[in-house]
PyMOL Python script that loads the backbone (N, CA, C, O; Angstrom):
from pymol import cmd

cmd.read_pdbstr("""\
ATOM      1  N   MET A   1      92.537 122.627  82.425  1.00  0.00           N
ATOM      2  CA  MET A   1      92.532 122.684  83.872  1.00  0.00           C
ATOM      3  C   MET A   1      92.852 124.119  84.278  1.00  0.00           C
ATOM      4  O   MET A   1      93.735 124.763  83.710  1.00  0.00           O
ATOM      5  N   THR A   2      92.121 124.596  85.262  1.00  0.00           N
ATOM      6  CA  THR A   2      92.318 125.939  85.783  1.00  0.00           C
ATOM      7  C   THR A   2      93.255 125.885  86.978  1.00  0.00           C
ATOM      8  O   THR A   2      93.082 125.069  87.882  1.00  0.00           O
ATOM      9  N   ALA A   3      94.246 126.762  86.971  1.00  0.00           N
ATOM     10  CA  ALA A   3      95.177 126.816  88.101  1.00  0.00           C
ATOM     11  C   ALA A   3      94.473 127.373  89.329  1.00  0.00           C
ATOM     12  O   ALA A   3      93.644 128.278  89.227  1.00  0.00           O
ATOM     13  N   PHE A   4      94.803 126.836  90.465  1.00  0.00           N
ATOM     14  CA  PHE A   4      94.253 127.265  91.754  1.00  0.00           C
ATOM     15  C   PHE A   4      92.727 127.194  91.790  1.00  0.00           C
ATOM     16  O   PHE A   4      92.071 128.068  92.357  1.00  0.00           O
ATOM     17  N   ASP A   5      92.174 126.157  91.187  1.00  0.00           N
ATOM     18  CA  ASP A   5      90.732 125.919  91.255  1.00  0.00           C
ATOM     19  C   ASP A   5      90.435 125.294  92.613  1.00  0.00           C
ATOM     20  O   ASP A   5      90.734 124.120  92.835  1.00  0.00           O
ATOM     21  N   TRP A   6      89.853 126.063  93.514  1.00  0.00           N
ATOM     22  CA  TRP A   6      89.653 125.618  94.897  1.00  0.00           C
ATOM     23  C   TRP A   6      88.746 124.402  94.984  1.00  0.00           C
ATOM     24  O   TRP A   6      88.976 123.524  95.816  1.00  0.00           O
ATOM     25  N   GLN A   7      87.722 124.331  94.146  1.00  0.00           N
ATOM     26  CA  GLN A   7      86.827 123.166  94.167  1.00  0.00           C
ATOM     27  C   GLN A   7      87.609 121.899  93.832  1.00  0.00           C
ATOM     28  O   GLN A   7      87.451 120.877  94.500  1.00  0.00           O
ATOM     29  N   ARG A   8      88.449 121.961  92.804  1.00  0.00           N
ATOM     30  CA  ARG A   8      89.245 120.801  92.404  1.00  0.00           C
ATOM     31  C   ARG A   8      90.284 120.459  93.468  1.00  0.00           C
ATOM     32  O   ARG A   8      90.505 119.284  93.761  1.00  0.00           O
ATOM     33  N   MET A   9      90.928 121.479  94.051  1.00  0.00           N
ATOM     34  CA  MET A   9      91.980 121.224  95.035  1.00  0.00           C
ATOM     35  C   MET A   9      91.428 120.680  96.347  1.00  0.00           C
ATOM     36  O   MET A   9      92.077 119.857  96.992  1.00  0.00           O
ATOM     37  N   LEU A  10      90.252 121.122  96.748  1.00  0.00           N
ATOM     38  CA  LEU A  10      89.724 120.725  98.053  1.00  0.00           C
ATOM     39  C   LEU A  10      88.971 119.401  98.010  1.00  0.00           C
ATOM     40  O   LEU A  10      89.229 118.522  98.832  1.00  0.00           O
ATOM     41  N   LEU A  11      88.053 119.244  97.075  1.00  0.00           N
ATOM     42  CA  LEU A  11      87.249 118.016  97.062  1.00  0.00           C
ATOM     43  C   LEU A  11      87.186 117.335  95.707  1.00  0.00           C
ATOM     44  O   LEU A  11      86.887 116.142  95.642  1.00  0.00           O
ATOM     45  N   ASP A  12      87.453 118.039  94.635  1.00  0.00           N
ATOM     46  CA  ASP A  12      87.344 117.521  93.282  1.00  0.00           C
ATOM     47  C   ASP A  12      85.936 116.979  93.073  1.00  0.00           C
ATOM     48  O   ASP A  12      84.968 117.713  93.269  1.00  0.00           O
ATOM     49  N   ASP A  13      85.796 115.716  92.681  1.00  0.00           N
ATOM     50  CA  ASP A  13      84.470 115.137  92.432  1.00  0.00           C
ATOM     51  C   ASP A  13      83.962 114.302  93.599  1.00  0.00           C
ATOM     52  O   ASP A  13      82.919 113.658  93.488  1.00  0.00           O
ATOM     53  N   PHE A  14      84.680 114.305  94.709  1.00  0.00           N
ATOM     54  CA  PHE A  14      84.277 113.502  95.854  1.00  0.00           C
ATOM     55  C   PHE A  14      83.134 114.170  96.599  1.00  0.00           C
ATOM     56  O   PHE A  14      83.088 115.397  96.693  1.00  0.00           O
ATOM     57  N   PRO A  15      82.210 113.376  97.130  1.00  0.00           N
ATOM     58  CA  PRO A  15      81.154 113.965  97.959  1.00  0.00           C
ATOM     59  C   PRO A  15      81.728 114.455  99.286  1.00  0.00           C
ATOM     60  O   PRO A  15      82.785 113.997  99.723  1.00  0.00           O
ATOM     61  N   LEU A  16      81.036 115.372  99.911  1.00  0.00           N
ATOM     62  CA  LEU A  16      81.491 115.942 101.175  1.00  0.00           C
ATOM     63  C   LEU A  16      81.602 114.868 102.254  1.00  0.00           C
ATOM     64  O   LEU A  16      82.445 114.973 103.145  1.00  0.00           O
ATOM     65  N   LEU A  17      80.763 113.842 102.184  1.00  0.00           N
ATOM     66  CA  LEU A  17      80.788 112.759 103.164  1.00  0.00           C
ATOM     67  C   LEU A  17      82.094 111.956 103.100  1.00  0.00           C
ATOM     68  O   LEU A  17      82.444 111.265 104.057  1.00  0.00           O
ATOM     69  N   PHE A  18      82.812 112.045 101.978  1.00  0.00           N
ATOM     70  CA  PHE A  18      84.087 111.337 101.855  1.00  0.00           C
ATOM     71  C   PHE A  18      85.090 111.832 102.890  1.00  0.00           C
ATOM     72  O   PHE A  18      85.980 111.079 103.285  1.00  0.00           O
ATOM     73  N   LEU A  19      84.969 113.073 103.334  1.00  0.00           N
ATOM     74  CA  LEU A  19      85.859 113.588 104.378  1.00  0.00           C
ATOM     75  C   LEU A  19      85.694 112.787 105.666  1.00  0.00           C
ATOM     76  O   LEU A  19      86.670 112.556 106.380  1.00  0.00           O
ATOM     77  N   GLY A  20      84.470 112.364 105.968  1.00  0.00           N
ATOM     78  CA  GLY A  20      84.242 111.512 107.129  1.00  0.00           C
ATOM     79  C   GLY A  20      84.916 110.163 106.968  1.00  0.00           C
ATOM     80  O   GLY A  20      85.474 109.622 107.923  1.00  0.00           O
ATOM     81  N   GLU A  21      84.866 109.622 105.757  1.00  0.00           N
ATOM     82  CA  GLU A  21      85.531 108.343 105.503  1.00  0.00           C
ATOM     83  C   GLU A  21      87.043 108.484 105.647  1.00  0.00           C
ATOM     84  O   GLU A  21      87.700 107.592 106.183  1.00  0.00           O
ATOM     85  N   VAL A  22      87.599 109.595 105.172  1.00  0.00           N
ATOM     86  CA  VAL A  22      89.038 109.834 105.314  1.00  0.00           C
ATOM     87  C   VAL A  22      89.409 109.921 106.787  1.00  0.00           C
ATOM     88  O   VAL A  22      90.431 109.378 107.205  1.00  0.00           O
ATOM     89  N   ALA A  23      88.577 110.605 107.578  1.00  0.00           N
ATOM     90  CA  ALA A  23      88.840 110.705 109.016  1.00  0.00           C
ATOM     91  C   ALA A  23      88.795 109.324 109.665  1.00  0.00           C
ATOM     92  O   ALA A  23      89.633 109.012 110.511  1.00  0.00           O
ATOM     93  N   PHE A  24      87.828 108.494 109.278  1.00  0.00           N
ATOM     94  CA  PHE A  24      87.734 107.142 109.818  1.00  0.00           C
ATOM     95  C   PHE A  24      88.951 106.315 109.423  1.00  0.00           C
ATOM     96  O   PHE A  24      89.517 105.600 110.251  1.00  0.00           O
ATOM     97  N   ARG A  25      89.353 106.411 108.161  1.00  0.00           N
ATOM     98  CA  ARG A  25      90.507 105.650 107.689  1.00  0.00           C
ATOM     99  C   ARG A  25      91.778 106.083 108.414  1.00  0.00           C
ATOM    100  O   ARG A  25      92.604 105.244 108.773  1.00  0.00           O
ATOM    101  N   ALA A  26      91.938 107.391 108.632  1.00  0.00           N
ATOM    102  CA  ALA A  26      93.119 107.886 109.341  1.00  0.00           C
ATOM    103  C   ALA A  26      93.129 107.388 110.781  1.00  0.00           C
ATOM    104  O   ALA A  26      94.175 106.996 111.300  1.00  0.00           O
ATOM    105  N   LEU A  27      91.963 107.402 111.427  1.00  0.00           N
ATOM    106  CA  LEU A  27      91.862 106.899 112.795  1.00  0.00           C
ATOM    107  C   LEU A  27      92.172 105.403 112.839  1.00  0.00           C
ATOM    108  O   LEU A  27      92.875 104.937 113.735  1.00  0.00           O
ATOM    109  N   PHE A  28      91.651 104.661 111.877  1.00  0.00           N
ATOM    110  CA  PHE A  28      91.926 103.227 111.793  1.00  0.00           C
ATOM    111  C   PHE A  28      93.426 102.976 111.627  1.00  0.00           C
ATOM    112  O   PHE A  28      93.999 102.134 112.317  1.00  0.00           O
ATOM    113  N   ALA A  29      94.055 103.709 110.711  1.00  0.00           N
ATOM    114  CA  ALA A  29      95.492 103.535 110.479  1.00  0.00           C
ATOM    115  C   ALA A  29      96.289 103.902 111.727  1.00  0.00           C
ATOM    116  O   ALA A  29      97.267 103.230 112.054  1.00  0.00           O
ATOM    117  N   PHE A  30      95.881 104.962 112.427  1.00  0.00           N
ATOM    118  CA  PHE A  30      96.570 105.360 113.649  1.00  0.00           C
ATOM    119  C   PHE A  30      96.482 104.265 114.703  1.00  0.00           C
ATOM    120  O   PHE A  30      97.476 103.938 115.353  1.00  0.00           O
ATOM    121  N   ILE A  31      95.294 103.703 114.870  1.00  0.00           N
ATOM    122  CA  ILE A  31      95.100 102.656 115.876  1.00  0.00           C
ATOM    123  C   ILE A  31      95.936 101.429 115.529  1.00  0.00           C
ATOM    124  O   ILE A  31      96.559 100.835 116.409  1.00  0.00           O
ATOM    125  N   VAL A  32      95.954 101.045 114.253  1.00  0.00           N
ATOM    126  CA  VAL A  32      96.737  99.879 113.844  1.00  0.00           C
ATOM    127  C   VAL A  32      98.227 100.128 114.081  1.00  0.00           C
ATOM    128  O   VAL A  32      98.923  99.247 114.587  1.00  0.00           O
ATOM    129  N   VAL A  33      98.727 101.318 113.722  1.00  0.00           N
ATOM    130  CA  VAL A  33     100.140 101.639 113.955  1.00  0.00           C
ATOM    131  C   VAL A  33     100.441 101.656 115.444  1.00  0.00           C
ATOM    132  O   VAL A  33     101.472 101.139 115.875  1.00  0.00           O
ATOM    133  N   PHE A  34      99.549 102.248 116.237  1.00  0.00           N
ATOM    134  CA  PHE A  34      99.742 102.329 117.680  1.00  0.00           C
ATOM    135  C   PHE A  34      99.818 100.934 118.298  1.00  0.00           C
ATOM    136  O   PHE A  34     100.716 100.650 119.090  1.00  0.00           O
ATOM    137  N   VAL A  35      98.872 100.067 117.935  1.00  0.00           N
ATOM    138  CA  VAL A  35      98.866  98.701 118.468  1.00  0.00           C
ATOM    139  C   VAL A  35     100.110  97.952 118.003  1.00  0.00           C
ATOM    140  O   VAL A  35     100.721  97.223 118.784  1.00  0.00           O
ATOM    141  N   PHE A  36     100.488  98.126 116.739  1.00  0.00           N
ATOM    142  CA  PHE A  36     101.685  97.465 116.228  1.00  0.00           C
ATOM    143  C   PHE A  36     102.916  97.870 117.029  1.00  0.00           C
ATOM    144  O   PHE A  36     103.727  97.020 117.394  1.00  0.00           O
ATOM    145  N   LEU A  37     103.058  99.155 117.301  1.00  0.00           N
ATOM    146  CA  LEU A  37     104.227  99.617 118.043  1.00  0.00           C
ATOM    147  C   LEU A  37     104.192  99.149 119.491  1.00  0.00           C
ATOM    148  O   LEU A  37     105.242  98.863 120.066  1.00  0.00           O
ATOM    149  N   LYS A  38     103.014  99.066 120.090  1.00  0.00           N
ATOM    150  CA  LYS A  38     102.904  98.563 121.464  1.00  0.00           C
ATOM    151  C   LYS A  38     103.290  97.088 121.528  1.00  0.00           C
ATOM    152  O   LYS A  38     103.988  96.669 122.451  1.00  0.00           O
ATOM    153  N   VAL A  39     102.842  96.307 120.557  1.00  0.00           N
ATOM    154  CA  VAL A  39     103.126  94.874 120.549  1.00  0.00           C
ATOM    155  C   VAL A  39     104.598  94.615 120.221  1.00  0.00           C
ATOM    156  O   VAL A  39     105.214  93.719 120.797  1.00  0.00           O
ATOM    157  N   SER A  40     105.155  95.389 119.308  1.00  0.00           N
ATOM    158  CA  SER A  40     106.539  95.143 118.900  1.00  0.00           C
ATOM    159  C   SER A  40     107.554  95.639 119.917  1.00  0.00           C
ATOM    160  O   SER A  40     108.729  95.284 119.828  1.00  0.00           O
ATOM    161  N   GLY A  41     107.138  96.436 120.867  1.00  0.00           N
ATOM    162  CA  GLY A  41     108.042  96.899 121.917  1.00  0.00           C
ATOM    163  C   GLY A  41     108.656  98.246 121.607  1.00  0.00           C
ATOM    164  O   GLY A  41     108.715  98.670 120.453  1.00  0.00           O
ATOM    165  N   ARG A  42     109.111  98.910 122.651  1.00  0.00           N
ATOM    166  CA  ARG A  42     109.695 100.242 122.502  1.00  0.00           C
ATOM    167  C   ARG A  42     111.207 100.157 122.457  1.00  0.00           C
ATOM    168  O   ARG A  42     111.835  99.377 123.172  1.00  0.00           O
ATOM    169  N   ARG A  43     111.766 100.981 121.597  1.00  0.00           N
ATOM    170  CA  ARG A  43     113.212 101.156 121.569  1.00  0.00           C
ATOM    171  C   ARG A  43     113.480 102.604 121.199  1.00  0.00           C
ATOM    172  O   ARG A  43     112.686 103.238 120.505  1.00  0.00           O
ATOM    173  N   GLY A  44     114.586 103.109 121.662  1.00  0.00           N
ATOM    174  CA  GLY A  44     114.950 104.486 121.352  1.00  0.00           C
ATOM    175  C   GLY A  44     115.314 104.645 119.892  1.00  0.00           C
ATOM    176  O   GLY A  44     115.636 103.670 119.212  1.00  0.00           O
ATOM    177  N   ILE A  45     115.263 105.867 119.416  1.00  0.00           N
ATOM    178  CA  ILE A  45     115.595 106.144 118.029  1.00  0.00           C
ATOM    179  C   ILE A  45     117.033 105.725 117.722  1.00  0.00           C
ATOM    180  O   ILE A  45     117.310 105.223 116.633  1.00  0.00           O
ATOM    181  N   ARG A  46     117.928 105.923 118.650  1.00  0.00           N
ATOM    182  CA  ARG A  46     119.330 105.561 118.418  1.00  0.00           C
ATOM    183  C   ARG A  46     119.520 104.057 118.282  1.00  0.00           C
ATOM    184  O   ARG A  46     120.515 103.610 117.712  1.00  0.00           O
ATOM    185  N   GLN A  47     118.589 103.282 118.790  1.00  0.00           N
ATOM    186  CA  GLN A  47     118.720 101.828 118.736  1.00  0.00           C
ATOM    187  C   GLN A  47     118.096 101.226 117.477  1.00  0.00           C
ATOM    188  O   GLN A  47     118.133 100.010 117.294  1.00  0.00           O
ATOM    189  N   LEU A  48     117.529 102.053 116.614  1.00  0.00           N
ATOM    190  CA  LEU A  48     116.898 101.531 115.412  1.00  0.00           C
ATOM    191  C   LEU A  48     117.950 101.112 114.397  1.00  0.00           C
ATOM    192  O   LEU A  48     118.907 101.839 114.133  1.00  0.00           O
ATOM    193  N   SER A  49     117.757  99.942 113.843  1.00  0.00           N
ATOM    194  CA  SER A  49     118.640  99.483 112.770  1.00  0.00           C
ATOM    195  C   SER A  49     118.066  99.956 111.435  1.00  0.00           C
ATOM    196  O   SER A  49     116.968 100.510 111.385  1.00  0.00           O
ATOM    197  N   LEU A  50     118.805  99.736 110.374  1.00  0.00           N
ATOM    198  CA  LEU A  50     118.322 100.084 109.048  1.00  0.00           C
ATOM    199  C   LEU A  50     117.069  99.279 108.710  1.00  0.00           C
ATOM    200  O   LEU A  50     116.145  99.797 108.084  1.00  0.00           O
ATOM    201  N   PHE A  51     117.040  98.025 109.123  1.00  0.00           N
ATOM    202  CA  PHE A  51     115.863  97.180 108.901  1.00  0.00           C
ATOM    203  C   PHE A  51     114.635  97.773 109.592  1.00  0.00           C
ATOM    204  O   PHE A  51     113.555  97.829 109.003  1.00  0.00           O
ATOM    205  N   ASP A  52     114.800  98.216 110.844  1.00  0.00           N
ATOM    206  CA  ASP A  52     113.687  98.819 111.575  1.00  0.00           C
ATOM    207  C   ASP A  52     113.175 100.068 110.864  1.00  0.00           C
ATOM    208  O   ASP A  52     111.967 100.287 110.770  1.00  0.00           O
ATOM    209  N   LEU A  53     114.092 100.875 110.368  1.00  0.00           N
ATOM    210  CA  LEU A  53     113.707 102.091 109.666  1.00  0.00           C
ATOM    211  C   LEU A  53     112.915 101.769 108.406  1.00  0.00           C
ATOM    212  O   LEU A  53     111.919 102.431 108.114  1.00  0.00           O
ATOM    213  N   VAL A  54     113.346 100.762 107.661  1.00  0.00           N
ATOM    214  CA  VAL A  54     112.629 100.356 106.454  1.00  0.00           C
ATOM    215  C   VAL A  54     111.234  99.854 106.807  1.00  0.00           C
ATOM    216  O   VAL A  54     110.268 100.183 106.117  1.00  0.00           O
ATOM    217  N   VAL A  55     111.115  99.072 107.859  1.00  0.00           N
ATOM    218  CA  VAL A  55     109.805  98.570 108.282  1.00  0.00           C
ATOM    219  C   VAL A  55     108.894  99.729 108.663  1.00  0.00           C
ATOM    220  O   VAL A  55     107.722  99.738 108.285  1.00  0.00           O
ATOM    221  N   PHE A  56     109.405 100.700 109.399  1.00  0.00           N
ATOM    222  CA  PHE A  56     108.584 101.849 109.790  1.00  0.00           C
ATOM    223  C   PHE A  56     108.163 102.675 108.582  1.00  0.00           C
ATOM    224  O   PHE A  56     107.042 103.183 108.542  1.00  0.00           O
ATOM    225  N   LEU A  57     109.043 102.814 107.602  1.00  0.00           N
ATOM    226  CA  LEU A  57     108.665 103.528 106.383  1.00  0.00           C
ATOM    227  C   LEU A  57     107.576 102.780 105.624  1.00  0.00           C
ATOM    228  O   LEU A  57     106.661 103.398 105.080  1.00  0.00           O
ATOM    229  N   MET A  58     107.670 101.449 105.584  1.00  0.00           N
ATOM    230  CA  MET A  58     106.633 100.655 104.929  1.00  0.00           C
ATOM    231  C   MET A  58     105.301 100.802 105.651  1.00  0.00           C
ATOM    232  O   MET A  58     104.256 100.927 105.012  1.00  0.00           O
ATOM    233  N   LEU A  59     105.332 100.789 106.974  1.00  0.00           N
ATOM    234  CA  LEU A  59     104.105 100.945 107.750  1.00  0.00           C
ATOM    235  C   LEU A  59     103.495 102.320 107.529  1.00  0.00           C
ATOM    236  O   LEU A  59     102.278 102.448 107.388  1.00  0.00           O
ATOM    237  N   GLY A  60     104.326 103.336 107.498  1.00  0.00           N
ATOM    238  CA  GLY A  60     103.829 104.689 107.255  1.00  0.00           C
ATOM    239  C   GLY A  60     103.212 104.836 105.881  1.00  0.00           C
ATOM    240  O   GLY A  60     102.196 105.511 105.720  1.00  0.00           O
ATOM    241  N   SER A  61     103.816 104.213 104.901  1.00  0.00           N
ATOM    242  CA  SER A  61     103.270 104.261 103.550  1.00  0.00           C
ATOM    243  C   SER A  61     101.919 103.558 103.479  1.00  0.00           C
ATOM    244  O   SER A  61     100.976 104.073 102.878  1.00  0.00           O
ATOM    245  N   ALA A  62     101.827 102.386 104.090  1.00  0.00           N
ATOM    246  CA  ALA A  62     100.557 101.650 104.091  1.00  0.00           C
ATOM    247  C   ALA A  62      99.480 102.431 104.829  1.00  0.00           C
ATOM    248  O   ALA A  62      98.338 102.494 104.375  1.00  0.00           O
ATOM    249  N   ALA A  63      99.835 103.023 105.959  1.00  0.00           N
ATOM    250  CA  ALA A  63      98.863 103.801 106.729  1.00  0.00           C
ATOM    251  C   ALA A  63      98.438 105.046 105.962  1.00  0.00           C
ATOM    252  O   ALA A  63      97.273 105.440 106.020  1.00  0.00           O
ATOM    253  N   GLY A  64      99.358 105.663 105.252  1.00  0.00           N
ATOM    254  CA  GLY A  64      99.020 106.846 104.469  1.00  0.00           C
ATOM    255  C   GLY A  64      98.130 106.525 103.285  1.00  0.00           C
ATOM    256  O   GLY A  64      97.195 107.269 102.990  1.00  0.00           O
ATOM    257  N   ASP A  65      98.412 105.422 102.603  1.00  0.00           N
ATOM    258  CA  ASP A  65      97.597 105.039 101.452  1.00  0.00           C
ATOM    259  C   ASP A  65      96.153 104.797 101.845  1.00  0.00           C
ATOM    260  O   ASP A  65      95.239 105.266 101.168  1.00  0.00           O
ATOM    261  N   VAL A  66      95.941 104.081 102.914  1.00  0.00           N
ATOM    262  CA  VAL A  66      94.571 103.777 103.332  1.00  0.00           C
ATOM    263  C   VAL A  66      93.864 105.036 103.819  1.00  0.00           C
ATOM    264  O   VAL A  66      92.636 105.108 103.781  1.00  0.00           O
ATOM    265  N   SER A  67      94.608 106.011 104.268  1.00  0.00           N
ATOM    266  CA  SER A  67      93.995 107.243 104.757  1.00  0.00           C
ATOM    267  C   SER A  67      93.492 108.121 103.621  1.00  0.00           C
ATOM    268  O   SER A  67      92.460 108.778 103.763  1.00  0.00           O
ATOM    269  N   PHE A  68      94.198 108.145 102.501  1.00  0.00           N
ATOM    270  CA  PHE A  68      93.894 109.119 101.461  1.00  0.00           C
ATOM    271  C   PHE A  68      93.241 108.570 100.208  1.00  0.00           C
ATOM    272  O   PHE A  68      92.564 109.320  99.506  1.00  0.00           O
ATOM    273  N   TYR A  69      93.414 107.302  99.899  1.00  0.00           N
ATOM    274  CA  TYR A  69      92.899 106.766  98.644  1.00  0.00           C
ATOM    275  C   TYR A  69      91.674 105.913  98.907  1.00  0.00           C
ATOM    276  O   TYR A  69      91.713 104.958  99.683  1.00  0.00           O
ATOM    277  N   GLU A  70      90.567 106.284  98.235  1.00  0.00           N
ATOM    278  CA  GLU A  70      89.319 105.563  98.483  1.00  0.00           C
ATOM    279  C   GLU A  70      89.332 104.170  97.884  1.00  0.00           C
ATOM    280  O   GLU A  70      88.527 103.329  98.283  1.00  0.00           O
ATOM    281  N   ASP A  71      90.217 103.900  96.944  1.00  0.00           N
ATOM    282  CA  ASP A  71      90.253 102.579  96.324  1.00  0.00           C
ATOM    283  C   ASP A  71      91.189 101.611  97.051  1.00  0.00           C
ATOM    284  O   ASP A  71      91.423 100.503  96.567  1.00  0.00           O
ATOM    285  N   VAL A  72      91.725 102.013  98.199  1.00  0.00           N
ATOM    286  CA  VAL A  72      92.572 101.132  99.009  1.00  0.00           C
ATOM    287  C   VAL A  72      91.742 100.639 100.189  1.00  0.00           C
ATOM    288  O   VAL A  72      91.442 101.425 101.088  1.00  0.00           O
ATOM    289  N   PRO A  73      91.364  99.366 100.215  1.00  0.00           N
ATOM    290  CA  PRO A  73      90.550  98.850 101.318  1.00  0.00           C
ATOM    291  C   PRO A  73      91.360  98.709 102.612  1.00  0.00           C
ATOM    292  O   PRO A  73      92.590  98.707 102.594  1.00  0.00           O
ATOM    293  N   LEU A  74      90.655  98.594 103.711  1.00  0.00           N
ATOM    294  CA  LEU A  74      91.282  98.562 105.029  1.00  0.00           C
ATOM    295  C   LEU A  74      91.947  97.221 105.350  1.00  0.00           C
ATOM    296  O   LEU A  74      93.035  97.196 105.925  1.00  0.00           O
ATOM    297  N   LEU A  75      91.315  96.121 104.990  1.00  0.00           N
ATOM    298  CA  LEU A  75      91.833  94.812 105.396  1.00  0.00           C
ATOM    299  C   LEU A  75      93.193  94.458 104.795  1.00  0.00           C
ATOM    300  O   LEU A  75      94.024  93.894 105.506  1.00  0.00           O
ATOM    301  N   PRO A  76      93.461  94.757 103.525  1.00  0.00           N
ATOM    302  CA  PRO A  76      94.813  94.470 103.033  1.00  0.00           C
ATOM    303  C   PRO A  76      95.903  95.243 103.775  1.00  0.00           C
ATOM    304  O   PRO A  76      97.006  94.730 103.966  1.00  0.00           O
ATOM    305  N   VAL A  77      95.603  96.460 104.188  1.00  0.00           N
ATOM    306  CA  VAL A  77      96.581  97.236 104.962  1.00  0.00           C
ATOM    307  C   VAL A  77      96.786  96.601 106.332  1.00  0.00           C
ATOM    308  O   VAL A  77      97.909  96.538 106.832  1.00  0.00           O
ATOM    309  N   ALA A  78      95.695  96.131 106.936  1.00  0.00           N
ATOM    310  CA  ALA A  78      95.821  95.433 108.217  1.00  0.00           C
ATOM    311  C   ALA A  78      96.660  94.165 108.044  1.00  0.00           C
ATOM    312  O   ALA A  78      97.406  93.787 108.947  1.00  0.00           O
ATOM    313  N   MET A  79      96.539  93.505 106.879  1.00  0.00           N
ATOM    314  CA  MET A  79      97.344  92.315 106.607  1.00  0.00           C
ATOM    315  C   MET A  79      98.823  92.671 106.477  1.00  0.00           C
ATOM    316  O   MET A  79      99.682  91.891 106.890  1.00  0.00           O
ATOM    317  N   VAL A  80      99.133  93.838 105.909  1.00  0.00           N
ATOM    318  CA  VAL A  80     100.529  94.292 105.837  1.00  0.00           C
ATOM    319  C   VAL A  80     101.100  94.409 107.241  1.00  0.00           C
ATOM    320  O   VAL A  80     102.212  93.952 107.504  1.00  0.00           O
ATOM    321  N   PHE A  81     100.340  95.022 108.142  1.00  0.00           N
ATOM    322  CA  PHE A  81     100.798  95.172 109.522  1.00  0.00           C
ATOM    323  C   PHE A  81     100.960  93.811 110.196  1.00  0.00           C
ATOM    324  O   PHE A  81     101.934  93.580 110.911  1.00  0.00           O
ATOM    325  N   ALA A  82     100.009  92.919 109.967  1.00  0.00           N
ATOM    326  CA  ALA A  82     100.090  91.591 110.582  1.00  0.00           C
ATOM    327  C   ALA A  82     101.296  90.818 110.047  1.00  0.00           C
ATOM    328  O   ALA A  82     101.989  90.146 110.811  1.00  0.00           O
ATOM    329  N   ALA A  83     101.549  90.911 108.742  1.00  0.00           N
ATOM    330  CA  ALA A  83     102.680  90.194 108.154  1.00  0.00           C
ATOM    331  C   ALA A  83     104.007  90.728 108.681  1.00  0.00           C
ATOM    332  O   ALA A  83     104.928  89.952 108.933  1.00  0.00           O
ATOM    333  N   LEU A  84     104.114  92.033 108.849  1.00  0.00           N
ATOM    334  CA  LEU A  84     105.355  92.607 109.362  1.00  0.00           C
ATOM    335  C   LEU A  84     105.540  92.325 110.847  1.00  0.00           C
ATOM    336  O   LEU A  84     106.666  92.300 111.343  1.00  0.00           O
ATOM    337  N   LEU A  85     104.453  92.115 111.547  1.00  0.00           N
ATOM    338  CA  LEU A  85     104.538  91.818 112.971  1.00  0.00           C
ATOM    339  C   LEU A  85     105.080  90.408 113.196  1.00  0.00           C
ATOM    340  O   LEU A  85     105.804  90.159 114.160  1.00  0.00           O
ATOM    341  N   LEU A  86     104.725  89.494 112.302  1.00  0.00           N
ATOM    342  CA  LEU A  86     105.186  88.110 112.426  1.00  0.00           C
ATOM    343  C   LEU A  86     106.572  88.020 111.878  1.00  0.00           C
ATOM    344  O   LEU A  86     107.166  86.942 111.877  1.00  0.00           O
TER     345      LEU A  86
END
""", "prot")
cmd.dss("prot")
cmd.show_as("cartoon", "prot")
cmd.util.cbc("prot")
cmd.orient("prot")
């Protein structure tokens, strides 16, 4: 492996069109997080419990995974959000 290989660091073996898919996945994750937070209600940062913080970290992890990894489908991540909402 060559250090600072720009081709490997920027796209590796992915096609250029994969950047569009990443943008779509990020937008999808943003919309799901936004809707989840609207439905769950607003509270100030000082009012967050440890449980709330853990839930938000889980949501962020799920949203990040679907944004960056092509082998993570969208519907299971949406199910994570739905399960945490209930």
